[in-house]
C-alpha positions, 0 to 999 in steps of 0.5 A: 724686052717688050712682050704684046698680048693678043689684043695688041696684034688682033688684026693687020692694023694691030700688028702695023701699030705694034711694029711702029712702036718697036721701030720707034724703041729701036730708032732710040738706041735700044736693042729690041727683042719682042715677044708675041701672042697669038692674034686676037682669038686664034688660040680659043678657035684652034682649041674649039677645032681641036675639040670638034676633031677629037674630044681628048686630043693627045697632049703632044698634038695639041700643043703643036696645034696650039703654038701655031698661033703664035707662029702666025703672029711672030711672022707677020710682025717680022714683015711688018717691021721690014716693011718699015725699013727695018730688019727683024728675025722671027724665032719659035720658043725652041729657036729662041732656046727656051728649054722646058720639061715634058709636061704638054700643056703646062710645061715649066721652063727649066733653061733658056739658052738664047745663042740665036737671039744673041746673035741676031741682036749682035748683027742690028737685027730686031728678034720677034719670038713666039711666046706660050712655047718651048722645047722639052729637054729630053724628047725635043717635043714642042711644049706649051707653057700654059696660062699666062705662058708669053708673059713667062717666056718674055720675063724669062728671055729678059733674064737670060739676056740681062735685059735692063726691064721687061715691058708687058704690053696690053689693052689697058693702061697698067695695074688697077685696084679692079677691072677698069672696064668694069669698075669705073673708080678703079685706081691705077697702081703706079708702083707695086712691089713684086710682093704685093703683085703676087697677092693680086695675081693669086686674087684673080688679077689677070694682068700679070699671072703668079708665075710670070711674076714669081720668075721676075722676082727670082731673077730680080727682072723689073716689069712695066706693064702698059697700053699698046694702045696708048702714046709712047709717053702714056703712063703704065704700071710697074712691078720691082722689089723696092715698089719706089721709082727707079726709072725715068721712063713714065710707066707704072712698075712692079719692082724688087724689095732690094736694089738689083744685082746687075749681071754683065752680058757675058755672065748672064750667058754663062749662067743661063745654062746652070739656071735654077727651074723656078719655084712656082708653076701653076697647072694650065687652065683653058688658056685665053688670048690674053697670054 
C-alpha cells in the first residue's frame, strides 16, 4: 500500500515521477495499491471557489466538489502508469468500498469492502484509489473524511487488504523532532511506537495525523513515512507497536508494541464486513492539500 500527498503529484512531472516509483515496485514483484491526494493546491482552490459562490455551501454539495480533486489525480496517475507499459485502474472511494457514516465534511469510516480492488489486483493491474472520500452507508451520498483523510483511507484499505505495510509518501524524509524546513537541527526519528506518534500528532505534528495513527494502531498496520522526492533507497521514518526494526527495507517506521497478528487474505476479506468503527474521529478543520 502506497499513499502520495498533494505535493508529490502537484504537477505533470511529479505525477510521472510517482508513476515510475509505482511501476518499480510492481517490477519488484509486489501487488500495488496506491491512494492519492488532490494535486498541489487544488483542494484549497476549490474551497475558495465554493466560498465565492456560496458563503455557507451545503455539506453534501461541498463534499461533491472537494472530491473532484482526488478524482483528477487518480485518473492522471493511471494514465501515466499505462504510458510506462503497465495496466492501472483508478477507483473513487465509493468504488473502492470505503463505507462511511453520513456526516459530511468529517465522515468516519465504518466499513471497507474492497472487492473491486481485489479483482483488479488478481488481474495483474495496479489499483489507484482517490483518497479522502467514501460513500455513506444509508443515503449512498459522497462523503469526505476531513483533514488527513487520504492517510486514513490508505491505512483502512491496507487493513482490509491485509497489506504488509502502508507507505506514506510526502515531501519530507520521515518524522522529525521538529519541522526540518524551519528547525535546521531537527533530527529524524528512525523508529517510533504508535503511542509516541499519537502524542506527536496531538502536539501538532503534521506528517501523520491522529486519526490515521489511531486507525493503524487499532488494526496493527505498520506505517513507513518516506519522501517521494528521494531515491528508492532513501531512509525515512516508521511506526509500529514495538518501535524496533522488523523489516529490511530502508525507511523509518511507526510500529506496534506487540507482535502483529497476521491475517490470511481470506480472513481479511471475511472480517472486513464486520470491522468495528475506529475509536477516534476528530472533527474536520479546513483541509490542506497535504492530506
